[in-house]
All heavy atoms as TSV, in Angstrom:
chain	resi	resn	atom	element	x	y	z
A	1	MET	N	N	-31.426	37.176	-8.850
A	1	MET	CA	C	-31.434	37.131	-7.411
A	1	MET	C	C	-30.222	37.899	-6.907
A	1	MET	O	O	-29.106	37.728	-7.384
A	1	MET	CB	C	-31.382	35.669	-6.958
A	1	MET	CG	C	-31.462	35.502	-5.470
A	1	MET	SD	S	-31.628	33.729	-5.095
A	1	MET	CE	C	-31.841	33.870	-3.374
A	2	PHE	N	N	-30.404	38.685	-5.922
A	2	PHE	CA	C	-29.308	39.498	-5.404
A	2	PHE	C	C	-28.861	38.996	-4.030
A	2	PHE	O	O	-29.583	38.267	-3.351
A	2	PHE	CB	C	-29.727	40.979	-5.334
A	2	PHE	CG	C	-30.937	41.221	-4.474
A	2	PHE	CD1	C	-30.796	41.523	-3.127
A	2	PHE	CD2	C	-32.232	41.143	-4.994
A	2	PHE	CE1	C	-31.900	41.735	-2.339
A	2	PHE	CE2	C	-33.332	41.349	-4.197
A	2	PHE	CZ	C	-33.169	41.646	-2.869
A	3	PHE	N	N	-27.647	39.382	-3.665
A	3	PHE	CA	C	-27.041	38.929	-2.415
A	3	PHE	C	C	-27.717	39.591	-1.229
A	3	PHE	O	O	-27.881	40.799	-1.176
A	3	PHE	CB	C	-25.545	39.262	-2.425
A	3	PHE	CG	C	-24.837	38.867	-1.159
A	3	PHE	CD1	C	-24.513	37.541	-0.930
A	3	PHE	CD2	C	-24.506	39.807	-0.209
A	3	PHE	CE1	C	-23.864	37.164	0.230
A	3	PHE	CE2	C	-23.860	39.440	0.946
A	3	PHE	CZ	C	-23.535	38.122	1.170
A	4	VAL	N	N	-28.105	38.792	-0.262
A	4	VAL	CA	C	-28.723	39.304	0.963
A	4	VAL	C	C	-27.747	39.039	2.103
A	4	VAL	O	O	-27.335	37.909	2.324
A	4	VAL	CB	C	-30.066	38.595	1.250
A	4	VAL	CG1	C	-30.663	39.097	2.557
A	4	VAL	CG2	C	-31.021	38.782	0.097
A	5	TYR	N	N	-27.371	40.110	2.794
A	5	TYR	CA	C	-26.422	39.965	3.909
A	5	TYR	C	C	-27.121	39.332	5.105
A	5	TYR	O	O	-28.246	39.671	5.452
A	5	TYR	CB	C	-25.850	41.330	4.306
A	5	TYR	CG	C	-24.957	41.235	5.516
A	5	TYR	CD1	C	-23.669	40.750	5.401
A	5	TYR	CD2	C	-25.422	41.602	6.780
A	5	TYR	CE1	C	-22.848	40.640	6.502
A	5	TYR	CE2	C	-24.604	41.486	7.889
A	5	TYR	CZ	C	-23.324	41.001	7.749
A	5	TYR	OH	O	-22.530	40.885	8.844
A	6	SER	N	N	-26.419	38.423	5.728
A	6	SER	CA	C	-26.925	37.810	6.944
A	6	SER	C	C	-25.734	37.503	7.845
A	6	SER	O	O	-24.640	37.198	7.366
A	6	SER	CB	C	-27.670	36.513	6.618
A	6	SER	OG	O	-28.019	35.848	7.806
A	7	SER	N	N	-25.938	37.560	9.146
A	7	SER	CA	C	-24.855	37.269	10.077
A	7	SER	C	C	-24.507	35.779	10.042
A	7	SER	O	O	-23.425	35.386	10.483
A	7	SER	CB	C	-25.239	37.679	11.500
A	7	SER	OG	O	-26.395	36.976	11.906
A	8	TRP	N	N	-25.376	34.948	9.504
A	8	TRP	CA	C	-25.106	33.521	9.393
A	8	TRP	C	C	-23.971	33.237	8.414
A	8	TRP	O	O	-23.288	32.226	8.541
A	8	TRP	CB	C	-26.360	32.755	8.967
A	8	TRP	CG	C	-27.330	32.662	10.104
A	8	TRP	CD1	C	-28.501	33.327	10.233
A	8	TRP	CD2	C	-27.185	31.879	11.289
A	8	TRP	NE1	N	-29.121	33.011	11.412
A	8	TRP	CE2	C	-28.327	32.113	12.087
A	8	TRP	CE3	C	-26.227	31.007	11.763
A	8	TRP	CZ2	C	-28.508	31.505	13.312
A	8	TRP	CZ3	C	-26.406	30.407	12.989
A	8	TRP	CH2	C	-27.541	30.648	13.748
A	9	TYR	N	N	-23.753	34.120	7.446
A	9	TYR	CA	C	-22.634	33.938	6.528
A	9	TYR	C	C	-21.300	34.011	7.292
A	9	TYR	O	O	-20.371	33.275	6.997
A	9	TYR	CB	C	-22.650	34.981	5.411
A	9	TYR	CG	C	-23.787	34.778	4.437
A	9	TYR	CD1	C	-24.673	35.815	4.141
A	9	TYR	CD2	C	-23.967	33.559	3.800
A	9	TYR	CE1	C	-25.706	35.635	3.240
A	9	TYR	CE2	C	-24.998	33.368	2.908
A	9	TYR	CZ	C	-25.869	34.408	2.629
A	9	TYR	OH	O	-26.892	34.227	1.747
A	10	ILE	N	N	-21.235	34.905	8.272
A	10	ILE	CA	C	-20.020	35.016	9.084
A	10	ILE	C	C	-19.831	33.739	9.899
A	10	ILE	O	O	-18.726	33.208	9.994
A	10	ILE	CB	C	-20.112	36.263	10.005
A	10	ILE	CG1	C	-20.128	37.527	9.159
A	10	ILE	CG2	C	-18.951	36.284	10.999
A	10	ILE	CD1	C	-20.388	38.793	9.942
A	11	VAL	N	N	-20.912	33.242	10.479
A	11	VAL	CA	C	-20.838	32.013	11.267
A	11	VAL	C	C	-20.376	30.850	10.390
A	11	VAL	O	O	-19.507	30.068	10.789
A	11	VAL	CB	C	-22.207	31.701	11.923
A	11	VAL	CG1	C	-22.200	30.332	12.580
A	11	VAL	CG2	C	-22.581	32.782	12.916
A	12	LEU	N	N	-20.936	30.729	9.206
A	12	LEU	CA	C	-20.539	29.655	8.290
A	12	LEU	C	C	-19.072	29.785	7.886
A	12	LEU	O	O	-18.359	28.781	7.780
A	12	LEU	CB	C	-21.437	29.637	7.060
A	12	LEU	CG	C	-22.887	29.183	7.304
A	12	LEU	CD1	C	-23.713	29.349	6.032
A	12	LEU	CD2	C	-22.915	27.753	7.774
A	13	ALA	N	N	-18.617	31.019	7.639
A	13	ALA	CA	C	-17.227	31.239	7.259
A	13	ALA	C	C	-16.287	30.849	8.410
A	13	ALA	O	O	-15.258	30.199	8.190
A	13	ALA	CB	C	-17.007	32.694	6.863
A	14	VAL	N	N	-16.649	31.216	9.632
A	14	VAL	CA	C	-15.824	30.877	10.794
A	14	VAL	C	C	-15.782	29.356	10.980
A	14	VAL	O	O	-14.730	28.784	11.253
A	14	VAL	CB	C	-16.354	31.583	12.062
A	14	VAL	CG1	C	-15.696	31.023	13.314
A	14	VAL	CG2	C	-16.145	33.082	11.967
A	15	LEU	N	N	-16.921	28.705	10.816
A	15	LEU	CA	C	-16.952	27.247	10.939
A	15	LEU	C	C	-16.099	26.573	9.859
A	15	LEU	O	O	-15.392	25.605	10.142
A	15	LEU	CB	C	-18.389	26.736	10.872
A	15	LEU	CG	C	-19.248	26.991	12.113
A	15	LEU	CD1	C	-20.687	26.548	11.857
A	15	LEU	CD2	C	-18.680	26.263	13.308
A	16	ALA	N	N	-16.162	27.068	8.657
A	16	ALA	CA	C	-15.363	26.488	7.569
A	16	ALA	C	C	-13.872	26.648	7.853
A	16	ALA	O	O	-13.083	25.707	7.663
A	16	ALA	CB	C	-15.736	27.146	6.244
A	17	VAL	N	N	-13.470	27.814	8.325
A	17	VAL	CA	C	-12.061	28.055	8.658
A	17	VAL	C	C	-11.632	27.154	9.817
A	17	VAL	O	O	-10.539	26.585	9.803
A	17	VAL	CB	C	-11.831	29.548	8.998
A	17	VAL	CG1	C	-10.453	29.769	9.604
A	17	VAL	CG2	C	-12.020	30.407	7.760
A	18	ALA	N	N	-12.497	26.974	10.802
A	18	ALA	CA	C	-12.176	26.120	11.949
A	18	ALA	C	C	-12.012	24.666	11.518
A	18	ALA	O	O	-11.101	23.975	11.984
A	18	ALA	CB	C	-13.257	26.244	13.017
A	19	ILE	N	N	-12.864	24.203	10.637
A	19	ILE	CA	C	-12.772	22.822	10.153
A	19	ILE	C	C	-11.467	22.610	9.395
A	19	ILE	O	O	-10.771	21.609	9.593
A	19	ILE	CB	C	-13.997	22.466	9.294
A	19	ILE	CG1	C	-15.231	22.371	10.183
A	19	ILE	CG2	C	-13.771	21.170	8.542
A	19	ILE	CD1	C	-16.534	22.255	9.423
A	20	VAL	N	N	-11.108	23.534	8.534
A	20	VAL	CA	C	-9.852	23.430	7.786
A	20	VAL	C	C	-8.656	23.456	8.746
A	20	VAL	O	O	-7.713	22.673	8.598
A	20	VAL	CB	C	-9.753	24.557	6.734
A	20	VAL	CG1	C	-8.362	24.616	6.128
A	20	VAL	CG2	C	-10.802	24.364	5.660
A	21	ALA	N	N	-8.717	24.326	9.754
A	21	ALA	CA	C	-7.618	24.411	10.729
A	21	ALA	C	C	-7.484	23.110	11.507
A	21	ALA	O	O	-6.366	22.651	11.768
A	21	ALA	CB	C	-7.850	25.581	11.676
A	22	LEU	N	N	-8.594	22.493	11.887
A	22	LEU	CA	C	-8.544	21.222	12.608
A	22	LEU	C	C	-7.953	20.110	11.745
A	22	LEU	O	O	-7.152	19.302	12.223
A	22	LEU	CB	C	-9.942	20.822	13.087
A	22	LEU	CG	C	-10.467	21.589	14.289
A	22	LEU	CD1	C	-11.923	21.209	14.553
A	22	LEU	CD2	C	-9.620	21.308	15.513
A	23	ILE	N	N	-8.337	20.076	10.490
A	23	ILE	CA	C	-7.802	19.053	9.585
A	23	ILE	C	C	-6.291	19.224	9.442
A	23	ILE	O	O	-5.535	18.246	9.524
A	23	ILE	CB	C	-8.506	19.113	8.217
A	23	ILE	CG1	C	-9.960	18.644	8.372
A	23	ILE	CG2	C	-7.772	18.276	7.184
A	23	ILE	CD1	C	-10.812	18.862	7.144
A	24	VAL	N	N	-5.843	20.446	9.248
A	24	VAL	CA	C	-4.401	20.704	9.117
A	24	VAL	C	C	-3.678	20.326	10.409
A	24	VAL	O	O	-2.615	19.695	10.382
A	24	VAL	CB	C	-4.152	22.188	8.764
A	24	VAL	CG1	C	-2.679	22.546	8.892
A	24	VAL	CG2	C	-4.650	22.482	7.363
A	25	THR	N	N	-4.256	20.668	11.555
A	25	THR	CA	C	-3.643	20.348	12.846
A	25	THR	C	C	-3.514	18.843	13.025
A	25	THR	O	O	-2.464	18.341	13.452
A	25	THR	CB	C	-4.474	20.944	13.997
A	25	THR	OG1	O	-4.555	22.358	13.817
A	25	THR	CG2	C	-3.838	20.634	15.343
A	26	PHE	N	N	-4.559	18.089	12.713
A	26	PHE	CA	C	-4.516	16.648	12.879
A	26	PHE	C	C	-3.497	16.005	11.943
A	26	PHE	O	O	-2.799	15.056	12.331
A	26	PHE	CB	C	-5.891	16.024	12.666
A	26	PHE	CG	C	-6.835	16.274	13.813
A	26	PHE	CD1	C	-8.146	16.638	13.567
A	26	PHE	CD2	C	-6.425	16.145	15.120
A	26	PHE	CE1	C	-9.026	16.865	14.606
A	26	PHE	CE2	C	-7.290	16.369	16.172
A	26	PHE	CZ	C	-8.595	16.730	15.921
A	27	VAL	N	N	-3.369	16.508	10.734
A	27	VAL	CA	C	-2.387	15.957	9.794
A	27	VAL	C	C	-0.981	16.224	10.307
A	27	VAL	O	O	-0.117	15.335	10.283
A	27	VAL	CB	C	-2.593	16.552	8.387
A	27	VAL	CG1	C	-1.416	16.231	7.480
A	27	VAL	CG2	C	-3.885	16.029	7.780
A	28	MET	N	N	-0.732	17.431	10.797
A	28	MET	CA	C	0.592	17.767	11.320
A	28	MET	C	C	0.907	16.938	12.567
A	28	MET	O	O	2.030	16.476	12.740
A	28	MET	CB	C	0.672	19.259	11.658
A	28	MET	CG	C	0.464	20.168	10.462
A	28	MET	SD	S	1.839	20.165	9.346
A	28	MET	CE	C	2.870	21.346	10.132
A	29	MET	N	N	-0.077	16.746	13.452
A	29	MET	CA	C	0.129	15.948	14.653
A	29	MET	C	C	0.432	14.503	14.287
A	29	MET	O	O	1.274	13.865	14.924
A	29	MET	CB	C	-1.110	15.997	15.553
A	29	MET	CG	C	-1.257	17.277	16.321
A	29	MET	SD	S	-2.812	17.405	17.243
A	29	MET	CE	C	-2.910	15.843	18.054
A	30	ASP	N	N	-0.247	13.981	13.277
A	30	ASP	CA	C	-0.028	12.597	12.864
A	30	ASP	C	C	1.405	12.411	12.381
A	30	ASP	O	O	2.062	11.429	12.732
A	30	ASP	CB	C	-1.022	12.210	11.768
A	30	ASP	CG	C	-0.908	10.752	11.387
A	30	ASP	OD1	O	-0.951	9.902	12.298
A	30	ASP	OD2	O	-0.785	10.458	10.186
A	31	LYS	N	N	1.914	13.350	11.614
A	31	LYS	CA	C	3.292	13.259	11.126
A	31	LYS	C	C	4.276	13.291	12.287
A	31	LYS	O	O	5.230	12.515	12.336
A	31	LYS	CB	C	3.594	14.405	10.160
A	31	LYS	CG	C	2.937	14.258	8.813
A	31	LYS	CD	C	3.294	15.411	7.901
A	31	LYS	CE	C	2.607	15.280	6.554
A	31	LYS	NZ	N	2.907	16.418	5.681
A	32	LYS	N	N	4.042	14.180	13.246
A	32	LYS	CA	C	4.929	14.302	14.400
A	32	LYS	C	C	4.847	13.049	15.267
A	32	LYS	O	O	5.866	12.556	15.759
A	32	LYS	CB	C	4.558	15.549	15.214
A	32	LYS	CG	C	5.494	15.834	16.357
A	32	LYS	CD	C	6.871	16.175	15.865
A	32	LYS	CE	C	7.769	16.542	17.027
A	32	LYS	NZ	N	9.136	16.746	16.600
A	33	ASP	N	N	3.637	12.521	15.469
A	33	ASP	CA	C	3.466	11.306	16.260
A	33	ASP	C	C	4.199	10.130	15.628
A	33	ASP	O	O	4.826	9.334	16.332
A	33	ASP	CB	C	1.987	10.950	16.428
A	33	ASP	CG	C	1.275	11.884	17.382
A	33	ASP	OD1	O	1.964	12.601	18.138
A	33	ASP	OD2	O	0.032	11.885	17.383
A	34	ARG	N	N	4.115	9.991	14.315
A	34	ARG	CA	C	4.819	8.897	13.641
A	34	ARG	C	C	6.319	9.009	13.848
A	34	ARG	O	O	7.008	8.010	14.050
A	34	ARG	CB	C	4.498	8.891	12.154
A	34	ARG	CG	C	3.104	8.419	11.859
A	34	ARG	CD	C	2.837	8.418	10.388
A	34	ARG	NE	N	1.425	8.169	10.133
A	34	ARG	CZ	C	0.978	7.567	9.057
A	34	ARG	NH1	N	1.812	7.189	8.124
A	34	ARG	NH2	N	-0.313	7.370	8.892
A	35	GLN	N	N	6.835	10.244	13.804
A	35	GLN	CA	C	8.267	10.447	13.998
A	35	GLN	C	C	8.661	10.091	15.436
A	35	GLN	O	O	9.674	9.418	15.657
A	35	GLN	CB	C	8.627	11.905	13.705
A	35	GLN	CG	C	10.090	12.222	13.879
A	35	GLN	CD	C	10.398	13.685	13.638
A	35	GLN	OE1	O	9.496	14.473	13.382
A	35	GLN	NE2	N	11.652	14.052	13.749
A	36	ILE	N	N	7.867	10.515	16.406
A	36	ILE	CA	C	8.165	10.228	17.806
A	36	ILE	C	C	8.110	8.725	18.062
A	36	ILE	O	O	8.972	8.164	18.741
A	36	ILE	CB	C	7.183	10.983	18.727
A	36	ILE	CG1	C	7.471	12.486	18.661
A	36	ILE	CG2	C	7.283	10.480	20.162
A	36	ILE	CD1	C	6.432	13.329	19.359
A	37	ILE	N	N	7.109	8.049	17.514
A	37	ILE	CA	C	6.977	6.602	17.702
A	37	ILE	C	C	8.151	5.871	17.066
A	37	ILE	O	O	8.702	4.930	17.645
A	37	ILE	CB	C	5.629	6.103	17.131
A	37	ILE	CG1	C	4.482	6.625	17.991
A	37	ILE	CG2	C	5.591	4.591	17.048
A	37	ILE	CD1	C	3.112	6.432	17.368
A	38	LYS	N	N	8.579	6.315	15.889
A	38	LYS	CA	C	9.710	5.684	15.214
A	38	LYS	C	C	10.984	5.827	16.050
A	38	LYS	O	O	11.732	4.859	16.221
A	38	LYS	CB	C	9.903	6.320	13.838
A	38	LYS	CG	C	11.026	5.722	13.046
A	38	LYS	CD	C	11.157	6.394	11.692
A	38	LYS	CE	C	12.359	5.863	10.928
A	38	LYS	NZ	N	12.579	6.581	9.680
A	39	GLU	N	N	11.222	7.019	16.593
A	39	GLU	CA	C	12.398	7.237	17.433
A	39	GLU	C	C	12.325	6.368	18.692
A	39	GLU	O	O	13.331	5.804	19.127
A	39	GLU	CB	C	12.509	8.709	17.814
A	39	GLU	CG	C	12.873	9.612	16.653
A	39	GLU	CD	C	12.801	11.083	17.013
A	39	GLU	OE1	O	12.498	11.403	18.186
A	39	GLU	OE2	O	13.050	11.906	16.126
A	40	PHE	N	N	11.148	6.244	19.276
A	40	PHE	CA	C	10.961	5.435	20.474
A	40	PHE	C	C	11.273	3.968	20.196
A	40	PHE	O	O	11.977	3.305	20.966
A	40	PHE	CB	C	9.524	5.598	20.979
A	40	PHE	CG	C	9.194	4.755	22.168
A	40	PHE	CD1	C	9.623	5.126	23.430
A	40	PHE	CD2	C	8.445	3.602	22.036
A	40	PHE	CE1	C	9.318	4.355	24.534
A	40	PHE	CE2	C	8.137	2.824	23.128
A	40	PHE	CZ	C	8.579	3.192	24.385
A	41	VAL	N	N	10.757	3.455	19.084
A	41	VAL	CA	C	10.990	2.054	18.726
A	41	VAL	C	C	12.471	1.813	18.461
A	41	VAL	O	O	13.049	0.820	18.930
A	41	VAL	CB	C	10.126	1.657	17.511
A	41	VAL	CG1	C	10.549	0.314	16.957
A	41	VAL	CG2	C	8.655	1.641	17.888
A	42	GLU	N	N	13.111	2.711	17.740
A	42	GLU	CA	C	14.535	2.546	17.453
A	42	GLU	C	C	15.367	2.572	18.728
A	42	GLU	O	O	16.304	1.792	18.892
A	42	GLU	CB	C	15.009	3.637	16.489
A	42	GLU	CG	C	14.491	3.463	15.080
A	42	GLU	CD	C	14.841	4.632	14.179
A	42	GLU	OE1	O	15.370	5.645	14.673
A	42	GLU	OE2	O	14.557	4.536	12.969
A	43	LYS	N	N	15.009	3.461	19.654
A	43	LYS	CA	C	15.737	3.553	20.919
A	43	LYS	C	C	15.578	2.269	21.720
A	43	LYS	O	O	16.546	1.759	22.277
A	43	LYS	CB	C	15.215	4.746	21.721
A	43	LYS	CG	C	15.907	4.936	23.040
A	43	LYS	CD	C	15.343	6.120	23.777
A	43	LYS	CE	C	15.965	6.249	25.151
A	43	LYS	NZ	N	15.352	7.333	25.924
A	44	ASN	N	N	14.369	1.746	21.781
A	44	ASN	CA	C	14.143	0.517	22.540
A	44	ASN	C	C	14.815	-0.685	21.889
A	44	ASN	O	O	15.304	-1.566	22.591
A	44	ASN	CB	C	12.643	0.256	22.712
A	44	ASN	CG	C	12.051	1.160	23.761
A	44	ASN	OD1	O	12.749	1.617	24.654
A	44	ASN	ND2	N	10.774	1.426	23.655
A	45	GLN	N	N	14.852	-0.735	20.582
A	45	GLN	CA	C	15.535	-1.839	19.902
A	45	GLN	C	C	17.036	-1.772	20.165
A	45	GLN	O	O	17.688	-2.795	20.331
A	45	GLN	CB	C	15.248	-1.807	18.407
A	45	GLN	CG	C	13.855	-2.264	18.066
A	45	GLN	CD	C	13.555	-2.166	16.576
A	45	GLN	OE1	O	14.281	-1.519	15.838
A	45	GLN	NE2	N	12.468	-2.789	16.165
A	46	ALA	N	N	17.571	-0.573	20.220
A	46	ALA	CA	C	18.998	-0.417	20.511
A	46	ALA	C	C	19.284	-0.873	21.940
A	46	ALA	O	O	20.312	-1.505	22.194
A	46	ALA	CB	C	19.425	1.036	20.322
A	47	ASN	N	N	18.386	-0.580	22.867
A	47	ASN	CA	C	18.583	-0.996	24.257
A	47	ASN	C	C	18.495	-2.512	24.393
A	47	ASN	O	O	19.187	-3.104	25.209
A	47	ASN	CB	C	17.537	-0.340	25.171
A	47	ASN	CG	C	17.823	1.121	25.394
A	47	ASN	OD1	O	18.936	1.581	25.179
A	47	ASN	ND2	N	16.821	1.856	25.823
A	48	ILE	N	N	17.642	-3.136	23.627
A	48	ILE	CA	C	17.500	-4.590	23.692
A	48	ILE	C	C	18.744	-5.267	23.137
A	48	ILE	O	O	19.214	-6.263	23.678
A	48	ILE	CB	C	16.235	-5.044	22.927
A	48	ILE	CG1	C	14.986	-4.600	23.683
A	48	ILE	CG2	C	16.227	-6.538	22.719
A	48	ILE	CD1	C	13.699	-4.798	22.899
A	49	GLN	N	N	19.308	-4.719	22.076
A	49	GLN	CA	C	20.458	-5.341	21.432
A	49	GLN	C	C	21.714	-5.209	22.287
A	49	GLN	O	O	22.560	-6.088	22.288
A	49	GLN	CB	C	20.687	-4.725	20.055
A	49	GLN	CG	C	19.599	-5.108	19.068
A	49	GLN	CD	C	19.743	-4.384	17.748
A	49	GLN	OE1	O	20.583	-3.518	17.610
A	49	GLN	NE2	N	18.903	-4.737	16.790
A	50	GLU	N	N	21.851	-4.113	23.032
A	50	GLU	CA	C	23.016	-3.925	23.884
A	50	GLU	C	C	22.759	-4.607	25.226
A	50	GLU	O	O	21.731	-4.391	25.843
A	50	GLU	CB	C	23.263	-2.434	24.144
A	50	GLU	CG	C	23.649	-1.649	22.923
A	50	GLU	CD	C	23.800	-0.168	23.244
A	50	GLU	OE1	O	23.604	0.214	24.408
A	50	GLU	OE2	O	24.093	0.589	22.319
A	51	PRO	N	N	23.675	-5.430	25.682
A	51	PRO	CA	C	23.472	-6.033	27.000
A	51	PRO	C	C	23.563	-4.975	28.095
A	51	PRO	O	O	24.349	-4.027	27.990
A	51	PRO	CB	C	24.603	-7.049	27.115
A	51	PRO	CG	C	25.603	-6.654	26.099
A	51	PRO	CD	C	24.881	-5.895	25.039
A	52	THR	N	N	22.779	-5.128	29.103
A	52	THR	CA	C	22.781	-4.153	30.190
A	52	THR	C	C	23.973	-4.409	31.100
A	52	THR	O	O	24.658	-5.432	31.007
A	52	THR	CB	C	21.482	-4.257	31.007
A	52	THR	OG1	O	21.409	-5.574	31.549
A	52	THR	CG2	C	20.266	-3.994	30.153
A	53	ASP	N	N	24.228	-3.479	31.996
A	53	ASP	CA	C	25.342	-3.624	32.931
A	53	ASP	C	C	25.147	-4.836	33.827
A	53	ASP	O	O	26.105	-5.525	34.178
A	53	ASP	CB	C	25.485	-2.360	33.781
A	53	ASP	CG	C	25.937	-1.159	32.954
A	53	ASP	OD1	O	26.538	-1.391	31.876
A	53	ASP	OD2	O	25.688	-0.018	33.367
A	54	VAL	N	N	23.912	-5.113	34.223
A	54	VAL	CA	C	23.639	-6.273	35.073
A	54	VAL	C	C	23.965	-7.556	34.320
A	54	VAL	O	O	24.587	-8.473	34.869
A	54	VAL	CB	C	22.163	-6.270	35.532
A	54	VAL	CG1	C	21.820	-7.541	36.280
A	54	VAL	CG2	C	21.875	-5.045	36.379
A	55	GLU	N	N	23.565	-7.632	33.054
A	55	GLU	CA	C	23.859	-8.818	32.263
A	55	GLU	C	C	25.364	-8.990	32.085
A	55	GLU	O	O	25.881	-10.106	32.143
A	55	GLU	CB	C	23.169	-8.735	30.902
A	55	GLU	CG	C	21.663	-8.864	30.970
A	55	GLU	CD	C	20.997	-8.626	29.626
A	55	GLU	OE1	O	21.710	-8.265	28.667
A	55	GLU	OE2	O	19.783	-8.791	29.550
A	56	LYS	N	N	26.081	-7.899	31.888
A	56	LYS	CA	C	27.537	-7.981	31.743
A	56	LYS	C	C	28.163	-8.512	33.031
A	56	LYS	O	O	29.054	-9.352	33.001
A	56	LYS	CB	C	28.118	-6.595	31.413
A	56	LYS	CG	C	27.820	-6.122	30.007
A	56	LYS	CD	C	28.403	-4.744	29.786
A	56	LYS	CE	C	28.040	-4.196	28.424
A	56	LYS	NZ	N	28.535	-2.818	28.249
A	57	ALA	N	N	27.684	-8.022	34.170
A	57	ALA	CA	C	28.209	-8.474	35.455
A	57	ALA	C	C	27.892	-9.953	35.663
A	57	ALA	O	O	28.740	-10.717	36.139
A	57	ALA	CB	C	27.633	-7.637	36.585
A	58	ASN	N	N	26.713	-10.376	35.318
A	58	ASN	CA	C	26.342	-11.782	35.455
A	58	ASN	C	C	27.203	-12.663	34.562
A	58	ASN	O	O	27.611	-13.756	34.960
A	58	ASN	CB	C	24.863	-11.998	35.121
A	58	ASN	CG	C	23.949	-11.439	36.191
A	58	ASN	OD1	O	24.375	-11.203	37.321
A	58	ASN	ND2	N	22.692	-11.230	35.841
A	59	ASN	N	N	27.469	-12.204	33.355
A	59	ASN	CA	C	28.315	-12.970	32.439
A	59	ASN	C	C	29.730	-13.107	32.985
A	59	ASN	O	O	30.352	-14.160	32.891
A	59	ASN	CB	C	28.348	-12.327	31.053
A	59	ASN	CG	C	27.030	-12.500	30.309
A	59	ASN	OD1	O	26.229	-13.372	30.650
A	59	ASN	ND2	N	26.805	-11.665	29.307
A	60	LYS	N	N	30.258	-12.037	33.592
A	60	LYS	CA	C	31.601	-12.105	34.177
A	60	LYS	C	C	31.630	-13.075	35.340
A	60	LYS	O	O	32.557	-13.848	35.493
A	60	LYS	CB	C	32.047	-10.712	34.625
A	60	LYS	CG	C	32.399	-9.788	33.485
A	60	LYS	CD	C	32.852	-8.441	33.993
A	60	LYS	CE	C	33.154	-7.508	32.833
A	60	LYS	NZ	N	33.561	-6.169	33.289
A	61	ASP	N	N	30.583	-13.030	36.174
A	61	ASP	CA	C	30.509	-13.971	37.293
A	61	ASP	C	C	30.449	-15.415	36.792
A	61	ASP	O	O	31.098	-16.305	37.340
A	61	ASP	CB	C	29.275	-13.676	38.170
A	61	ASP	CG	C	29.412	-12.379	38.935
A	61	ASP	OD1	O	30.567	-11.897	39.092
A	61	ASP	OD2	O	28.368	-11.843	39.383
A	62	ASP	N	N	29.661	-15.657	35.761
A	62	ASP	CA	C	29.557	-16.991	35.195
A	62	ASP	C	C	30.904	-17.465	34.651
A	62	ASP	O	O	31.289	-18.627	34.828
A	62	ASP	CB	C	28.494	-17.048	34.080
A	62	ASP	CG	C	27.077	-16.863	34.621
A	62	ASP	OD1	O	26.886	-17.067	35.848
A	62	ASP	OD2	O	26.183	-16.523	33.815
A	63	GLN	N	N	31.617	-16.564	33.994
A	63	GLN	CA	C	32.920	-16.942	33.434
A	63	GLN	C	C	33.916	-17.249	34.546
A	63	GLN	O	O	34.719	-18.176	34.456
A	63	GLN	CB	C	33.454	-15.815	32.552
A	63	GLN	CG	C	32.697	-15.671	31.240
A	63	GLN	CD	C	33.132	-14.440	30.436
A	63	GLN	OE1	O	33.944	-13.670	30.924
A	63	GLN	NE2	N	32.588	-14.306	29.247
A	64	GLN	N	N	33.870	-16.482	35.643
A	64	GLN	CA	C	34.764	-16.729	36.756
A	64	GLN	C	C	34.421	-18.059	37.425
A	64	GLN	O	O	35.301	-18.796	37.849
A	64	GLN	CB	C	34.703	-15.590	37.764
A	64	GLN	CG	C	35.371	-14.331	37.284
A	64	GLN	CD	C	35.252	-13.186	38.276
A	64	GLN	OE1	O	34.586	-13.326	39.288
A	64	GLN	NE2	N	35.909	-12.066	37.975
A	65	ASN	N	N	33.135	-18.349	37.540
A	65	ASN	CA	C	32.718	-19.607	38.144
A	65	ASN	C	C	33.180	-20.789	37.312
A	65	ASN	O	O	33.540	-21.841	37.838
A	65	ASN	CB	C	31.200	-19.654	38.333
A	65	ASN	CG	C	30.717	-18.715	39.405
A	65	ASN	OD1	O	31.500	-18.297	40.271
A	65	ASN	ND2	N	29.450	-18.350	39.355
A	66	MET	N	N	33.190	-20.636	35.995
A	66	MET	CA	C	33.633	-21.714	35.125
A	66	MET	C	C	35.126	-21.944	35.273
A	66	MET	O	O	35.609	-23.073	35.186
A	66	MET	CB	C	33.273	-21.398	33.671
A	66	MET	CG	C	31.850	-21.532	33.326
A	66	MET	SD	S	31.623	-21.177	31.591
A	66	MET	CE	C	29.863	-21.153	31.488
A	67	LYS	N	N	35.888	-20.876	35.495
A	67	LYS	CA	C	37.344	-20.991	35.645
A	67	LYS	C	C	37.698	-21.727	36.922
A	67	LYS	O	O	38.692	-22.437	36.983
A	67	LYS	CB	C	38.001	-19.616	35.640
A	67	LYS	CG	C	37.972	-18.953	34.279
A	67	LYS	CD	C	38.618	-17.575	34.335
A	67	LYS	CE	C	38.544	-16.877	33.004
A	67	LYS	NZ	N	39.118	-15.524	33.076
A	68	GLU	N	N	36.904	-21.549	37.938
A	68	GLU	CA	C	37.191	-22.171	39.237
A	68	GLU	C	C	36.855	-23.596	39.160
A	68	GLU	O	O	37.225	-24.587	39.261
A	68	GLU	CB	C	36.366	-21.522	40.348
A	68	GLU	CG	C	36.736	-20.096	40.586
A	68	GLU	CD	C	35.818	-19.429	41.606
A	68	GLU	OE1	O	34.856	-20.053	42.075
A	68	GLU	OE2	O	36.076	-18.284	41.944
């Protein structure tokens, strides 16, 4: 059997390349998303652990009230 040229071979090749490109893109996006989510969680945990300026002011007021 000999090779018969058809324009469908080009279409199939383009589809195969597109599928591979999409898979690679999704894998790369997943890695980047995990990194962004990790940084976000770490930042929020750091904010929770540090008292805010309002909490510091409230604590000072409470301490002054106790002294009086």
